[in-house]
N, C-alpha and C positions, 0 to 999 in steps of 0.2 A: 178840946179838939186839935189846937195847934201843937200841943205838946205830945199827943198821941201821935199826930202825924210825922213829927220830929222824929220819935222814938222809932218809927216804922221805917223812916228813910235811913236813920243811922243803922238799923239792923240791915237794910239792903246793902248799904255800903260795906258793912262788915262781911257779908255774903261775899261780896267781889273780892275783898281783900282775902280773906280765906282761901279762895277759889285760886287767886293769884298766887298766893304763897305755895299752896298745895301743887301746883302745877306750874313752878318757876323755872322749869328747864325745858330747853327744846330737845327733841329725841331724833337723832339721825342715825343713818345706816351707812357706813364707810366701807367701801372695797378698795383693798391696797393691792397695789399694782405687784407683779411678781418681780423680784429683783435677782438676776444670778449671783450678785455680789453678796446675798443676804441670805441666811439660812431660813427656807421656807416650811413652816408647820403646816400640815394638812389634817383632814378629818380623820384619815386611816391611818396615819404615821405618827401621831403624838396623842397626849393624853390631854385630856379638856384641860387641866391645870397648867400645863405646859404651854397651851395656846394662849390661856388667859394672862400667863405670864409675859409673853412675847407681845401680845397685843398691849397691854398695860406699859410696856416699855415704849412702844411706837406711840401711843397716845401721849406718854409724858414728853418724848421728844417733840411731837407736834405741839404740844400746851407751850413749851419754850419758845419755839420758833414764831408761833402765831400770838403768843402772849394772851391765851384764853384756856380756860380748864375745860379738859375733856376726860369724863369719865365712863370706863366701860360697864355697860350693862350684861353684855356678854358675846361671845363670838357667834358670827353669822357666816354661813357657808364656808368654802375653804380658806378665803382670804380677806374676809370682812370681820365686822364688828358693829353690834348696835351700842351706840353711846349717848351720852346726855351732856349738855353744855348749857352755861346759864342762857336763858332767854332776854330778849330787849331789842332796842332799837338796832343794835349792831351785830344780830344773830346772823341775819340773811348776809349781810357782806362778809362775814367770818367764814359763812359755808362756800362762798364764791372764791373766796381767797384759798382755801382748802384745795379746790378743785386745780389751782395752779401749782399745788404742790408736787414734787417729782415722785413722792410715796404714794399718791392717792390716784386711784382709777376713777372713783365716783362718790360723790356724798350727796344723799337724797334724805328728804324728810321721811320719818317712820310715820306714814299717815296711819289715820284711824279709819277702820272699816266697820260697817254697820249692817244689820240684817236688810233684806229685800222684801218684806211682807207688809202687809195692812190688816188689821183685824176688823172686819165689817160685823155690823149685826146680823144675826142669822137671816140669811135670805127668805124673803117671804114666800116665793114657792116652795122652797126647802121646808119651811114652817108647816105650810099647810098640806104638806104630803107625809100623811100618816104612815105610809108603807114604806117612807124613807128612800124611795127609788131614787128620786130626784138628787139625792146626795151623792150619787155616783154617776151624774149626767156625762161627766166627761169619758165615761168608760162605754156609756151606752151605743147602740148600734147607730149608724149613719142616717138611716131612716127618720129616726127620733131626734138625735142630735148631731147635726152636719159638722160641727165643729169638734166632735169626739176624737179621740186618738184612736179609736176604734180598737180598743182591747178587748171587747165583748166577742167581736169576729175572731179574734185571735184565741182566744180562752175555749173556742169550741173544739180546737184541735192541738193547743199547745199552752203549757205554763211553764215552760223552761227544762232544759234538759239536765243540766246540773247546777249546783251552786255557783255563782260568780261573785267575786269580791268587789263590791262597791263602797268607796270612802265617801263620807260625809263629813266635811267639814264645816262645823257650826258652832252650836252652843251646848254641844253635849247631847247627851240623850237619858232618858228614864228608863233603866233596864227592866224594871218591874212592869211597865205597861204591857197588856196582853197581846197589842199587835206587834211588838217586838221581840217577843220570847222565842228563843230559838233562832233568831236572825243577827244577834250581835256577837261580834270578835271583841277581844279586850281592848283595843284601841289605846290612845294616849292623849293625854290634856297639855296643850302647848302655850296655854294662858300662861305667860311668865308675871305678869303684874298682879300683884296681891289683892288689889282693889278691884280689879276687871275680874279675877278669878274667883275672889268671893267665897272659896270652899274652905279655906283654913288649911289646905294641904302643901306639899312641896317643902322644899328644904335649901339650904345654901343661898338664901337670898333670892330665890326663884321659886313661883307657884305652881310650875310644871310638875307633873307626877304621871302615873301610870293609869290613873282614875279619870275616864271621860265623861263620869256622871254629871248631868246638869244640875247645880244646886239652885237655879232659879236666876234670873237676870234681872229682876223688878227693881225699880229704882224710887227710893223713898226721898223725903226732904232733905235728910241728912247727905245723901249722896250727891245731891245738887252742889253741895259746899265741897265735897272732895274733888269733884271733876266738872269742869266747865262743859265737856263735850256732851253731857248728859242733857237730852233736850228737855226733860219734865218728869214729874212723878208718872210711873207706868208700872203695871204689873208684868211678872214675869210672862215670857213670851212662850215658852217650851217649843221654840223654833225648830231646834235638832230633833227632837221627838218627833213632830210633826213632819219635817221633811223626810225623815227615815222611814216613818212607817208609810208615808205616800208612795214612797219609791219602793220598798221591801218588806212590807209588814203581813203579818197575818190576815187573812179577810174576817170580817165581822160583819156577816150578813144581817144580823139583829139591829145593827146601827146603818146598815147602807153604806159601810166603809170599805173599800178595797184599795189594795196597792197595786202599783204596775207590773212587779215581778215577784210573785209569793215565795220562789225559790231562792232569791239572791240573798247574800249575807253582807251585813252593814258593818264596815270599819269605822267606828266613831272617832273623829278625830277633833277634839274640842279647840277652836281658836277664837271664838267669842264668848263674852261673858257680859257683867254689867257695863252698860254703856257702849257696847261694841268691842273693839279689840285693835290690835296693831298689824300693820301689814308684814312686819318681819316676822309675827308668829304666825301668820298665814303662810308666808312664804316657807317657813320650816316645815309646817303641816303638810304642803303640797309635797315637798320633798319626801318626807318620811311616808307619806300614804303611798307613794309611788314605790317605795323600797329602797329610797336613796339614803345615804348618811346623813345624819344630823348631830351636830355636836353635844353631847349631853344627854341624848336620847337613846334608848335601845334600839337595834335594829327590828324593822318590822318584818315578820316571818312570813307575811300574806299581803304582798305588794296588790294594790287595787288595779283592776282593769279599766275601771271608771272613778273618776274623782268628781263630786258633785260640789258647787261652790254656790249657794244662795245667799251672797253678801256683796259687797262692793264698797269701793269708794269713789267719789265724785273727781272726774278728770282724766288724764291721759294715764295710759300704763306706765309704770315706773320700770325701765327694761333691767335695771339691776337688783331689783327686789322681786315682785311678783312675775314680771316678765320673764326673768330668768330661771325661776323656780317652775313656771310652766311649761317652758321649753324643755328644761331637764326633764320634767314628768314626762312629756311626749316622748322624748328620745328614749326613755325608760319604758315605754309600751303602755302609758296610762292616757285615756281619752278625759280632758279636763272640760267638764261642762259648766257653763257659768250664766247665771242670771244676769239680764241686761240691766236691770235697775229700774226703778219705780216714780222718776222724775217726770215721765212724759216726755222725755226730749233725748239728747244725745246719749249714746251708750257709755256706761260707766266702766271703770277698771275694776277688775282685771278680765270683764268681758270683751274689751276692746285691746286685748295683748295678743300679740302674733301667736297662733297655735291655740287659742282657746276656742272652743265652741258654745259661741254667746247664743242665748235663747230669748226671744221676745215673748211677751204674752198675748194672747187673744181671749176675747171673752165668748160666751155661749152662742153668740150670733156669729162668730168666726170674725168680728172685727177686731184689729189691733186695739187692745185695750187702753182706757183714756190715760192710766197711769205708766204704761210700759215704755221703757225707752227704745229707740230703734234708730236703725242706721246702716250703713253698707258693712259694718264687721259682724252682724247678726248672721246665723247660719241657719236658722230654723225658729218656727212658732209653735206654741203648744198653749193648752188652756191655762190661764191663771186665774180665772174668775172674776166675777162682779158682784155688786150688792145683791142683786137677786139671784145669782146662781155662784156662789162662791166655792171654794175647795174645802171639802171635809177630810179630817185627819185626826190623828192621836194627838191628845193634850192632858192638860193636868188643871185642878181647880186652884191650885195655890197661886196666891198673890206674889208672895216673896219665895219661899221654899215650897216643896212639893207637897201636896195634901193628897187628893183622891184623882185617880186617872180616869180619864173622859174624852170626850170627841168634841171637836169644836172647828169654826170656820175661820179662813183667812183667805185672802187675796193677794196677788202679786207675782211677779216674775220668779220669785223664790220658788214657788210652786210648778212653774213650767219647766224649770230646768230639771228638777227630780224625774218628771214624766221622760224627758229624753234621755236620761242617764238608765232609768230603768228599762227603756227600751233598748240601748246599747248593751245592757247587761244581758237582756235575753237573747239577742244576735250572738254574743260572745259565748253563750252555753251552747249554742249550736256548731260555732266554729271559733274554737279557742285558738286556733293559729292566725286569725285574721289581724292584719296590722290596723293601726290607729286611721291612718288615711283610707283604708277600705272600709271600716264601720262608718267613718264620718261621710265617706260617698254615699255609701247605701241609705244612711239616714235622710239625706237629701234626695237622693233620686227615689226614693220610695213615698216621699211627702206628697200629700193631695194638693191641689191648686187651691190658691186662697178664693174664699168666698168673697161675693161683691154684693152689697146691701143698697138698694136703692134709697136716696135721701142722704147718705153719709159721704163725706167727702174721701177722695183718694189721699192716700198718706203723700205727703211731702214733706221738704224741710222745715216747711211753716206751719204744719198740723201738730203744733205742739199741746199736749195735754187734753186731745180730743181723741174720741174713737173715730177710726178713718179705715176705709178698705185697704189691705196690705198689699203692697207689692214686692217682686222679688228684690229689688234694689235696697228696699228699706226694712223688710221683714224676714228675710232669708229664703230657702229654697222653697217653701210651702209650709202647710201644716202637719204636724207629726201624725203619721199612720202606723201604728204597731203591727196591725195584720199585715199590711204591705212588705213591711221591713221582714218579718218572719217568713213570708211566703216566698221571698227571694231564696230561701235556702230549702224550701219544701220538696224539692226535687229528691233527696235524700230519704224523705220520710220525716214525719213529725209524731213523735211518741209523747203523748199526754199522760201526765201523772200529778195529781192534785188531791188535796182534801179541802173540802168546805170550811173547815175549822182551823187550818193551820198545821204546822208539822211538830205541835207538841202535843205529847199523850202523857196525861197523868199516870202513875205507877198502878199497874194492875187493870187499867182501862183498855178500852178498845177504840179505835178510829177507823173511819172508812176512807180508802184511798180509791181514787177513780182513774181510769187510763181512757174513759170514752173519747171518742173523735180521734183516736190514732189512726194516722196514715202511713201506708208501706211506702216504699221506693216508686211504687208505681201509681202512688197518688189514691190507692183505694183504701176506704176505711176497712180497719179490721174489727172482727168478733171476739178477739181473745189476745191477750198478751202473757208472758210468762213473768212471775213475780217472785224475787228472793231478796234476802237481806245481806248485806256485807259490812265488814267494819264494825262489828258489835262490840260495844264498850261496855263492860260490867264492873260492879263494886267488889264482886267475889267472883272466883272462877266456876263455882258450881251453880251459878244461877242459870235457868233454862234461858233457852233463845227465845226471841219474839214469835209469836205463834201467828201464822198467816192462814186465812180462809178466804180462799179464791173461788170466785163466780164469774167468769168471762173477763170483764173489762173493770170488774171491782175487787177489792181485796179487803178484808177486815182483818185489821193490825191489832194484836194484843200485846201489850209490853209488861212482861212480869216484872215483880218486884226483884231488884239487883240487878236490871239491865237499866243504862243510864243513858244510852244512844246507840243509833246504828243509822246505817243508810238503805232506804229501800230502793230497790231497782226494779224498773219494768222494762221488758226487752219485746220489741215487736219482731215476728218472722219478717225478714226481708225488710228490716227498717232500722230504726235507731234505738239506742238504749236512753232511759232517762232516769235520773237518781234523784231523789230526795233525802236530805239529812234531816233525821227525826230525834228529837230531843225527848227524854222521858224525864219529867218534872211536875210538880205540883203548880198551879197558878200562881204567879207572883214570883217564882225562882227564876233565877238568871243563870246562863250557862255558857259563857264566852270560851272556858277551857274546853268543855266537852265538845262545842262546835268546832273548835280549832283541831282536835284530835280527831273529828270526822272529816274535816276538809282536807288535812293535809296527805291522806292517801289518794284522795280523788285529784288533787293538784300535781303531786308527785308521779301519778300515773300508777300507782300500786294500791292494793287492798288488803286487808288482813284476814279476809273471809268471816265466816260465822264463827261466833262463840269464842273469840279473841278477848281475854280480859286485857284492861290497859291499866298497867300498875301506876301510870304517870298521871292518871285522872283519878281513880278510886271513886269518892262520893263527892265529885267534884260538881255538886249543883248547890250555889251559895245563894243567899240573900232572900229566902223564903220570907216574904213579908205579909202573906195571905193575899186574899182576893180584893182587888179594887183599890189598893194603896200604894203610893210610891215607896221604894227603898228606903229604909229608916237611916241611911248614911249620909243624907244630905245637911249641909249645915246651914242652909238658909240664905240670910243676908251675908255679912261681913264686910271686910275691907274697911279703911279708912281710918281706923285708929282712933287717937285722941282727937282729931280734928273732926270725925263724924259726931263725938259725944258733943265738941263745941256746937256744931250745926244743930244737933238735936236740941238743944238747950236753948238756942236762938229761935227754932222753930216754935218750940214750946211756948216762948216768951211772946213771940208774935201773935200766936194764936190765942194767948191771954188777953193781948191788947185788942183783938178783933172781938173777944166776947165782951168786954168791957164796952166796946163801942155798941154793941146791939142791945146793952142793958140801959143804955142812956136815953 
């Protein structure tokens, strides 16, 4: 017994030693001052290699002056760098000394960021509801669910006038999930660390690449060796897929799962992986999503009007990292919506950054959820769910890598934020010229007053970790109301256009689209609209055009073989025009290139008309993996190298010890 205890204790000590060895350097973000006497390199005027060379020279100079090694990880922003330096008792003193150097503007730790979600057991009431209607409780009428975001009332007349680009900065996405088909642009993977990235992609010492597919962020015993930030063994969250589908996925009536904006387009930006991510990667992802330049990354041709961040780090906003990125994105015309955090106390970064639109969570009763952070920086509240009434969305059965696409539950402020982001995208589809400030103001002025439940305390600074009745001082302007928001623009009419099965049609098949509930500019419901197709993409020039069979407010759309995509347009007399981008593909196929081709003329204010073949697209439907399974390109686990092998051997030995104990 004593020997076995000694062996187990020794293994634990080895775990600690290996973890210390694997993360034996502090990681900082340095911003250099602009100096008239020194040649400055910028993102736009120099190559990445010349910037790296200049930064290495500066760091070598700093290393000599401060008698400490500084290693370049990569350039950051226009005048900054992500660096590593040996950790230890003198690391913080060294950082403070750097701040007094005339070359340095700021030096901040490159903090780790994490998801803002919890995964409860399936809610009891949801499980008992065989119709699955309660899965979409947060969409239902106010008479049934007073804390609903009131999307059901909006859907009577409106589903979005045109696709709006929303960036989801998260763990990446599963492109083959049925809810996301026809909604994904190409995106980018900004996770630079190979252990966190865990996808085996990238080059030149960085795991960054143009594929934002989620390989899984599950944590095994060996991963605990490689990174002390990993809190424990856990299965993959598929968090980015869950958030993206909740915001802008295809409706799945058979599962009772619906998104906020069925016509929005998701720009997936991967900034999180195994055990979280770094704030410097997040800051780069924010800038890129807003259409700004990032060293080493290609330009983003589809800047997002809305950027969703369902993630965070404890503590104050770091002005030189995430704070600067949010300010730049806002200046570029992007609304940055951020989850408040799930500690039940003060608001996390970046939700507490100036210019961020922080969102707290309420439960099904309209109370501030016990887990939700709250405070004066919160702008609005939206449902985040609880154990009885969680949030349902897209997921996957894989513990490590992806297996079978499915639907699952989570709770957290992670899911309050995309509801607000989806609402903002709906408004921008009606009023594309609206400023960020205008949309922020309308989100708040259209919100409903908070509910008050007898027997529950009023939220104060002392009501930490409990349900409480929200106040405007601590939970924002009120509860999100999507119908009120959209009705603020109803004076010019609302043209409805939607399909109950989404905007993807298999080749040769027919889908029905509806315009029921369409209102003209006089507020009167119309009994007919005109339908046509524009921007038709074909794999061959002689392919026939889509066939429309119109009956009043309905149109059956048949997609012939050879057609790969098109924009369906509905026009109301004395009213608005609505457009839905339709992808022609088999289930499981992904089509970001096609979607980009359909989106370009809409954003640029031009259309190619019917029957125009796209030589740039051709047969650009990729990744057909069949029904119900994820794309086969995932690499599962990854990261850690030889150290992970050591960890695995140690864990196997530890397991052997425990087995012996059980047989004694």
